[in-house]
C-alpha positions in Angstrom: -29.7 -58.4 15.5 -32.1 -55.8 13.7 -33.2 -58.9 11.5 -34.8 -60.2 14.6 -36.1 -57.1 16.3 -37.7 -55.6 14.1 -40.1 -57.7 12.6 -41.3 -58.7 15.8 -41.9 -54.7 16.5 -43.8 -54.1 13.2 -45.5 -57.3 14.1 -46.6 -56.1 17.1 -47.6 -52.2 16.2 -49.7 -54.0 12.9 -51.4 -56.2 16.0 -51.9 -53.2 17.8 -53.2 -51.1 14.8 -55.5 -53.7 13.4 -57.0 -53.9 17.3 -57.3 -49.9 17.7 -59.5 -49.6 14.5 -61.4 -53.0 14.9 -62.7 -52.0 17.8 -63.8 -48.2 16.8 -65.8 -48.9 13.6 -69.4 -49.9 12.5 -70.1 -53.2 11.7 -69.4 -52.3 7.6 -65.9 -50.7 8.5 -65.1 -54.5 10.3 -66.0 -56.3 7.2 -63.7 -53.9 5.1 -60.6 -55.0 7.8 -61.7 -58.2 7.4 -61.8 -58.3 3.7 -58.4 -56.8 3.5 -56.6 -59.2 6.3 -58.0 -61.9 4.4 -56.7 -60.9 0.8 -53.1 -59.7 2.4 -53.2 -63.1 4.1 -53.7 -64.8 0.5 -51.5 -62.4 -1.3 -48.7 -63.2 1.0 -49.4 -66.9 1.3 -49.4 -67.0 -2.3 -46.0 -64.8 -3.0 -44.0 -67.2 0.1 -45.1 -70.2 -2.4 -44.0 -68.4 -5.5 -40.5 -67.6 -3.7 -40.0 -70.7 -2.3 -40.8 -73.0 -6.1 -39.0 -70.3 -8.3 
């Protein structure tokens, strides 16, 4: 049960946090947030592909 609820709660928390910081930041801050999200997405996809093929 916790395997299903914990990721959903974590996802909602992350989305809320990003939305909160996005609305309160300047254009430079928004660029930094976007860059961080892009790096996290690329890292996550790379790690997933690595773990699938390993």
